C-alpha positions in Angstrom: 7.6 74.6 63.3 6.8 72.2 66.1 7.7 72.8 69.7 10.3 70.0 69.8 12.3 71.5 66.8 12.2 75.0 68.5 13.5 73.5 71.8 16.4 71.7 70.0 17.3 74.8 68.2 17.5 76.7 71.6 20.0 74.0 72.7 22.0 74.5 69.6 22.2 78.3 70.3 22.7 78.2 74.0 25.3 75.7 73.8 26.9 77.0 70.5 26.7 73.7 69.0 25.3 72.1 65.8 23.3 68.9 66.1 23.7 66.6 63.0 20.5 66.5 60.6 19.5 62.9 61.2 20.1 63.0 65.0 17.8 66.1 65.3 15.2 64.7 63.1 15.2 61.5 65.2 15.0 63.6 68.4 12.1 65.7 67.2 10.2 62.9 65.6 10.7 59.9 67.6 12.0 60.8 71.1 10.2 64.0 71.5 9.9 65.1 75.0 9.5 61.3 76.6 11.5 60.8 79.7 13.7 58.5 77.8 13.7 56.5 74.6 15.0 52.9 74.7 16.5 50.9 71.7 17.8 47.5 71.8 21.8 47.2 70.9 23.7 44.7 69.3 24.5 42.7 72.7 20.7 42.4 73.5 21.2 45.4 76.1 19.2 48.5 76.2 20.5 52.0 75.1 18.7 54.8 76.8 18.5 57.9 74.5 17.8 61.3 76.2 15.0 63.7 75.2 15.9 67.1 74.3 14.8 68.1 77.7 17.5 66.0 79.5 20.5 66.6 77.1 22.0 69.7 78.7 21.6 68.4 82.1 23.2 65.0 81.2 26.0 66.6 79.5 26.7 69.0 82.5 26.4 66.1 85.0 29.0 64.2 83.3 31.0 67.4 82.6 31.3 66.2 79.0 32.5 69.4 77.3 35.3 70.1 79.8 36.7 66.9 78.5 35.7 66.8 74.9 34.2 70.0 74.0 32.7 68.8 70.6 31.3 65.7 71.7 27.7 65.7 73.1 26.3 62.7 75.2 22.9 61.5 73.8 22.4 58.3 75.8 23.8 55.5 77.7 23.8 51.8 78.5 25.0 51.6 82.1 28.5 53.2 82.1 28.8 53.3 78.4 27.9 56.7 77.0 26.8 57.4 73.4 27.9 60.7 71.7 27.5 62.6 68.5 30.2 65.2 67.2 28.7 68.8 67.2 31.2 71.3 66.1 29.4 73.8 63.9 30.2 73.1 60.3 31.8 69.6 61.1 28.8 68.1 62.9 28.6 64.4 62.2 25.7 61.8 62.4 28.1 59.1 63.4 27.5 57.6 66.8 30.4 57.0 69.2 30.7 55.5 72.5 33.0 55.3 75.5 33.1 54.2 79.1 32.0 57.5 80.9 34.5 56.7 83.7 37.4 56.7 81.0 36.2 59.8 79.1 39.2 61.7 77.9 41.5 58.7 78.5 40.1 56.2 75.9 39.6 56.7 72.2 35.8 56.8 71.5 34.5 53.8 69.5 32.4 54.2 66.4 29.1 52.3 67.0 27.0 53.4 64.0 26.9 55.5 60.9 23.9 57.3 62.3 21.2 57.2 65.0 18.8 55.2 62.8 21.4 52.4 62.3 22.3 52.2 66.1 19.7 49.7 67.1 20.1 46.0 66.5 
């Protein structure tokens, strides 16, 4: 087992969440421990995806789980946050977005069926 997978599993245990399989694979094999991982979105902007090293800190900074306990922030494009659903047994590879300033007051928008189809 590589160090990335081990670190990702630690996050799941510590946070009592279950990361969806395709996202976990993408995180371990593509993003790894890079500072950020950039992908182009449909509007020619850039989505910055967090490495496993920054995931917990970013979720704590924005206090995500106190507003939506089963959504996990995985990246952002300015004020637009990108999320996955992480409730154990119901985890989903679908990528959602919402303005971070409106978290909890606006419905999340489905952006892609999984992390691999998020880019333009």
